Structure formats: C-alpha cells, structure tokens
N, C-alpha and C positions, 0 to 999 in steps of 0.2 A: 415421215408424217408431216402434213401441212402445219405450220406454226400455229394457226388458229385452232387446230384440233388437239394440240398438245396440252398436257397438264400444266397448269399455272400455279404459282406460289407467290405469296406476298405477306407482309406484316399487316395485319388488319387493325391493329391498335396504333396509337400515336407513338412518336419517338421520344416523348418526355419520360423522365424517370418515374417509374411506377412499380407496383408489386408484381403485376402479371402482364404478359404480352401474348397476343393471339396471332399465331401463324396459320394461314388458311391455304389449303390446296383444293383445286377443282380440276377434274378431267379424268380420263380413263385410267391413268396410272396413280391416282391420288392414294388409293388404299395400298397399292404395292409399295409406294414410297414410304408410307407409314410403317409397313412391315419391315423394310430395310432400316429405317431410323430406329425402330424399337427391337430389331433383331428377333421378330416373332417367328416361331417355328410351327406352331399349330394353326388353329382356325383364327379368323378375325374376331374381334370383340363384337358383341351385339350392337347393331346399328342404333343410333339415337340414345346411346347409353354412355354416360361419363365413365371412362376407364383410366385408372392410374397406370402409367407406363414409364419405363425408363427409356430415355432417349440417349443413344450412343453416338459418340464422335470417334475421333482417332485416339488410340492409346498414346500416352506421353512417351517421347523418345527415351529409351533406356529403362522404361518401367512398363514392360509389356504384360499388363495384367488386365483382367476383365474389369476390375473396379476402376482403374485409371481411365477407362474408356467411357464411363458413364458421364454424359454431358449434363443431364438434368432429369428430374422426375416431373412428369407433365400429366395433365388431364387431357385425354384425347376423346373426341366425339366423332364418329363416322356416320355419314349419311349416304344411303344408297340411291342412285338415280332411279326414277326421276323425282323422288321425294326429297328434294334438297332445294336450296335457294337458287342455284344455277341450273337445276335440272340434270346435273351430272353427278358422278361420285364426288363427294366432298369430304375433306378431313379438316377438323379444327383442333389445333394443338395449343393448349394454354400452358405457357412456359413461365418460369421466373424471368422477370424482365431485365436480365443482364444483357447489355449490348453484345457481349461476346457470345452468349448462348444463342441469342436471336440470330446474329450474323452466321454462326456456325450451322444452325438448323436450315437457314436459307441456302447457304452454300452447299450443304449436303443434299438438300432436296434437288437442287440444280444438277449436282453430280449424279443423282439417281434418275434423272430424266426429265425433270420439270424445267420450266423457264420462268423468269420473273414476269408477273402480270403487268399489263399496261394500265394506266389510270382508268378506272371505271370498268375494267374488263369482266369482273365477276358479275356486275349488274348487266353488262352487255350480253353476256352468255345467258343470263336469266331471261332477257328479252328474246334473244334468238331461239331459245328453247321453249318459248311460250309460257314462261312462268310469270312474266310481267308484260304489259304492253308498254309502248314508248312513254306515254304520259305518266304511268305508274313508276317507270324507271326513273324519270326525271323527278318524281316525288321523293324517291329515295335520296337523291342528291340534296334536295331542298331540306329534307328532314335532318340529314347529317349536319347541315350548316345552320339549322334553326337556332336562333339566340333568344327568341321571345316565345311566350306561350302562343301568341297569334301565328307566328311563323310555323311553330310545331304543329298546331292544329290544322293549318292550311295544308302543310306538306303531308300530314297524315291522311287528311281527306283525299288528297290526290293519289297517294299511295294505295289507299283502299278503294280507288276506282270511282271517286265522285265525278270528276270531269269525264272520265272514260265512259261511264254509263250514260251520261248526257249525250255525248257524241255518238255512241253506238245506237242510242235510241233514234237520233236524227237520221243516221245512215240506214238503219234497218227500214225506216218508213220510206226512204227514197229508193232503196234497193228493190222493193216489190214493184214499184211503178217503172223503175229502170228495166227490170226484167221484162215487163210487158211491152215496153217500147222496143227493146231488142227483138222481142218475138214478132212484133209487127214488121220489122225489117226483113225477117225471114219469110214472112207471108205477104210481102209488099205487092206481089202480082195479083193477089186476091182482094186487095183494097179492104182489109179488115182493120178494126180499131179495138185493140185489147185494153189500152190504157185510157181510161176516162179522162178527157181533157179538163173537165170542171174539177174533178177530184185532184188532178195533178196541180191545177192552179191554186186550189185551196191549200194543198199540202205544201207547195213551194212557198206560199205566202206565210204560213204559220212557221215553217222552218226558218225562213229569213228573219222573221220577228225574233225567234229564239236565238239565232246566231248573233243578231244585233244586241240582244239583251246580255248575252255572255260577253261579247266584245266590250260592251260598255262597262263591265266590271274590271277591266284591265287596269285602269288608272288606280283603283283602290287596291287591286291585287299586287301591282308593282310596288305600291307603298308598303304593303304588308311584307312582301318578300325582301325588298331592298332597303326599306326605311323611308319615312316621309321626309323629303328634302325641305328644310326651312332655312331661308337666307335672312340674315339680320342686316338691314341697310339703314342708312341715314347720313346726315352731315358729320364731318369730323367732330370728335369729342362729344357725341350724343349719348355715349354710354354703351355702345355696342359690345365692346370687349368685356366690360363689366357684366353685362347681361349674359354673355356666353359663359363666362366663368361661373356665374350663379346657376345657370341651368345645368351645367355639367357637374357642378359640385367640386371643381378643382381649378387651380390657376393655370388654365391653358393659354390664355392670351395675356400679353403684357398690357398693363393699364397705367397710363400716366395722364397728367393734365395737358400734355403737349398734343395739339391737334395734328392728326395725320400720322400717329404712331403706327397704326396698322397699314402696311403697304400691300400685303398679300392675304389670300384667304386662309383662315384658320378654322379647322373643322373639328367636330366632336359629336359623339352619339350618346343618347340616353333613352330610357323607356318611360313613357308616361301613359298610364291607363292601358297598359298592355301593348302599345304600339311603339315601335322604334322610330325615334325622330333623329334625323341627321342635320345638325345645326352648322351653319357656316357664318363666321364673322368676317366681314368684308371691309375693304378700304372705304373711307368716308367719301361721299359724293360732293365735290366742289370743283370750281374752276381753278386750275393750277398749271404752272409752266414746268413743274418738276417732272421729268420724263419717267422716272420710276413710279411716282405717284399716279401718273396718267395710266401706266400699265395696270396698276392695281385697280383703278376706277373702271377700266375696260373689263377687267375680270369680274368686278362686282356686277356690272350690267349683264354679262354673260351668265353668271350664276343666277341672277334674278330671273332671267328668261326660263331657266330650267326648274325653278323652285315650284313646289306645290303650295307653299305658304311664304309670304313675305312679312316679316316683322319690321315695320317702318318706325324707326326711333326718332323722336324729336325732343330736344331739350326744352322742357316746359318753362325753364327760367330764362330762356333766350328772348331778347326783345322781339325777334321775328318769329316766335313760336307759332303764331297764327298763320303766317304766310308760307312758311317752309313746307308744311305737309302738302299743300296743293302743288307746289313746285316739284316736290319729290314724286308725287303720284303721276305727274305728267312725264317725268323722266322714266319711270318704271312702267312702261307699257307692257302689254301681255295679258295672259288670262290667269295669272297666279292669284290665289286667294290672298287677301291682304288684311292686316290688322295694324292700327296705329298705336304706338306706345308713347305716352308723354312721360319722359324720364325726368329724374332729379326733381320729383314731385315734392320732396321735403323742403325745397328752396322757395316754394310758392305758397301763398296763403290759400286756405281752403276755398274761400269765396272766389278768388281770381282763378284758381284751378278749375273749379266747377263751371264757371262761366266760359273759360276757354274750351273745356271738354264739350260742353253742350253746343257751342258754336261750331266746333269742328265736326261733331257728330251730325249736325244738321247739314253741313256742306258736303260731307263724304258719303252720306246716305247709308248704305248697308254695311259699310266698313266699320267694325267695332273700334271704339276709342277707349283704350285702357290707360290707367295710371300705374307708374312703377317707380319705386325708389330703392336704390341699393343700400341706403343708410338705414331706413326704417323697415325695409322689406314690405312697404305698403304696396298693395296691388298684386302681390305674389299670388294670392288665391285667385284673382281674376285671370291672371296670365295662365296659370296651370288649369283653371277651369276651361279656358279657351282650348288648350291642348287636349284636355280630356274630351271635350265635345267633338273635336276633330277626330280623335281616336274612335269614339263611339260611332261616328258617321262612316268611318273607314272600315272598321272591323266587320266581318260578315255575320249575318244571323246564323242561328243553328241550322245545320244541314244546307246552307246556301253554297252554291258552287260559284267560286270566284276565279277568274283567269289570272294567273300570276306570271305566266311565261310568255315572252315576246313571240316565240315561234307559234304558240297556240293562238295568240291574238292575230297574227298575220294569216294563219290558216283560216280563221273565222272571217276575217276581212275579205280574203280571196273567195271564200264560199259565198259571202254576201254579194260580191260582184258578179259571180256566175249566176246566182239566183236572180239577180236583177235582169240579166240578159235572158234567162230562161222564161221569166214572167213576161217580158216584152215579146219574146218569140211566141208564147202561147196566145197572147192577145192579138198578134199580127198574123197568126196562122202559119208559123214556121214549119218547115218540113220535119218529118220524123227523124231523119238523120241528124239535123242540127239540134233538135230538142234532146235527142239521146246524147249528143256530144256534150251539151251544157250540163246535162244531168250527170254524166260520167265525171265531168270536171268537179262538180260540187261534191260528189261522193269521194273523189280522190283527195280533195283539199281537206275534207273532214277526216278522212282516213289517215292523212299525214299526221294528225294529232296523236293518234294511238299507234301509228306504224302499220296500219292495215294497207292492203293492196286493193285497188278499186276494180279495174276491168275484169281481172281473173275471177274475182268474187261474183261479179254479175254473171259471167259465163257459167261458173259453177252452179249458181242458183238456177239458171235455165235448165241445165242438164239434170239437175236433181229433181226439179218440180214439173218439167214438161217433157213429153216425148214428141220431138218435132220431126222425127223420121229422117234425120240426116247424120 
C-alpha cells in the first residue's frame, strides 16, 4: 500500500511529565491495531464511547503469564469514518503518561502495521478528505500555538470558517459570470453575449474593494498572530534597558551607569490589554569608533525599520534633551508608529519638565510625548495607556474577519492585480478569451486560500447547469 494511504500513529500530547498521554491512530487499520493491542476477541466497542481496555505488550522473559503482559489500562475511543477528525477510522488511546508505556504502544502499533505520522499529517488528511479546507486547517495550527485570548479567538474564527466563508462568497459570485463567459466561447460563432458586461464590471469592482479591505487587515492580523513588535531606541544611557526590565517584570537586560552597556538586541514578550507585545532593547545610537558597538547600532536601525512601534527614549535631565529627539527622529526614518518617552523625569523639576514636554509636543506634531521615571514609576499609567490604545486599535471587532496569514495576504494581493487587469480589459473592450483568462486567474487565486481548484470547478458548473450539446 502507498505510504500516504497507510495507517498513521503519533503521540498527540506533549512530551512533558503528565498524568495522561494520548496516542492517536488514523487510517484503514486503526481499529484492527487496537484489537491487537487490547487482544480483543469479540466485537469492537461502540464508536464514540469511552471504553476501558487493557493494553498488552510482551510478557517478561522467564515470566510467561498473561498478567505480566499487561502494559497499561487505558481509555480508548473509536471513531468510524467518515465521522472523525481525519475522515478515516480513528482511535484515540488515553494512557498513563509513562515514557516507557507510550514508547511501547507506539512501537507495537508500528509492528502491527502503522507508521509514524509526519508533522501535521492528521490535519493534512482532514483537508484531503474534505473535513477542513486549507484556511481552516491553518487555523488549527494557529489555535494550537495561541498564547493570548486574541490569538485564540482569531484562530477559532478561522477554524470555524470565518475567512473561508468570505472567500467562498467572493468566488461564488465570480463563478456564475465565469460560467457565462465560458459558455460564450462555446457559441463564439453565433456572436451571442451571455455575461452582461456592465454586471461583470460592477461585480469585479465590488470584489476588488472587498479584497483590498481584507488585505488591509493583514498588518493588524500579523500583530495578533505573531505579536506587536516594539523597539526601544535612544542614545546610550537613556534608560532603555531599565524600561525593558520594567515592562517585562524581570531583570532581562543588564543595567549600569556606563553608557553603551547594551551591544546587542535583547528581546522579551508580555501581554497588555489582550495583545502580545514583543519588546526589543537595542544598542544606544551615537557616533563611535568601537567596531562591536557599530555592529550593535546597525542592528538597532534594522530592528527599527521592522518595528510597528518605536519607543524613542530621551534623558530629560540631559542638557541636550530638547535637541536630541529631533536628531533621533531624523535617524529613524520609516513608517513605524513612534512615541517619545522623556525618562529620568524624577531628576527634573515639574515646571522645567512641563515646559520641555510642551515644546517637544509642538515640534513633533502627532507623536505622543510621555514622561517616565524608573524611580517614582511616574508616567507608568501613561505608557501602559498608550499600549492599551494600540491593542484596542489592533484587536478585531466581534465577527470581524482579519487576515493573519502571509499566504492569504499574497493570494488577495494577486487577486487584486488580476481584477485590475480585468477591469481595464472590460473598459477597453478586451476579447472574451482574455476576459475569461483574467477571471479564471482571480478565481484560482481566491481558491488558493481555501485549497479549491478553479478551472475544473467552472467546467463542472457548466455541465451541471447548461446543456450545450457537446
């Protein structure tokens, strides 16, 4: 039998010490392997019913008794195809989580005809057997790796078909007109027009608008799925490492009064207002001849380009506190959102601090200017308020579909490009063949999100709905 059609087995739970471990089998021999493991003589247990079974291994050398061959007492649940996760016969065996027991059950399952599953193969089989589409299958993986409520809700929405329904709705609207265009090609000699060009123009325009709306959510979706990248930058000894330690609630970075202590990027993660933030403390920006420090500064600038938020720190007690922010903002080009933090605020009088803050706020325009002190914790509420507002702006509304996967974003972008050419062709009187070509390409790009096939579906639609006599 082809390896892809064989029964697979794997440990479905983690490798850490625990009370219970789950071994899962899927494939045509899954139930037969359970019969051998449990030495069942009669009928199989009722499907979808938890059944206590003895699992047998090999008898101990020199003690050839039935009792010595009992490996474990396990709870077994059997699922009959197609009513299972993979669409195949499935068996789930809940064992005591002894590494020896787990290893023995896996080895025996292989000896009885199974093979070890490849990464993701259970979900792959679910997709191939029509239990999940491709976007939903990717949602399974996101759900497994979710570490925040936002990630969990986003993954669950995708698993439940939120994005898939959107994409299928767009494709279904295009398929009808694509079918009519294909039909025109079959009757090209009779010069008939089945697909109304005005209707096609309006439909393509509305679908392009929706594709762009979905693609525009990717920046937010990526931040939800992978975390919002925040880079802490500033001159040496501005308090960057102190701020990182405070945000993370642990002593991650070394803090000293010596300027230039941080030579490389130090990272850490934490959750504010339901959104995962990935903070990076970086080497201080200054002119230097130290080759190692230069490398650190180069990395700082690279991280700054990729950041969604830059926290620019300036020592408020420094004599050049008014000049430094403008210099830093010139160095930190790019489209990242920025906020200025005047640190060591406890070392400056309230009046001088207020005057400096107001002057900088006027010069920097929309960039928020915050105060922060590691000694008094002054300004902590302002800083966390800023992070909370960013989280609120990033997290989706109820039932909102947000694109979190780069593959989905690229498919939407490619659909947008094809729709642009289709619209241009409609306005310039492009031939039926080329209009149909661009329409097929749009449908194929959208179908790539869910794993659908484009051209064959169009042809199937033709034969199902029209009798064209051929």
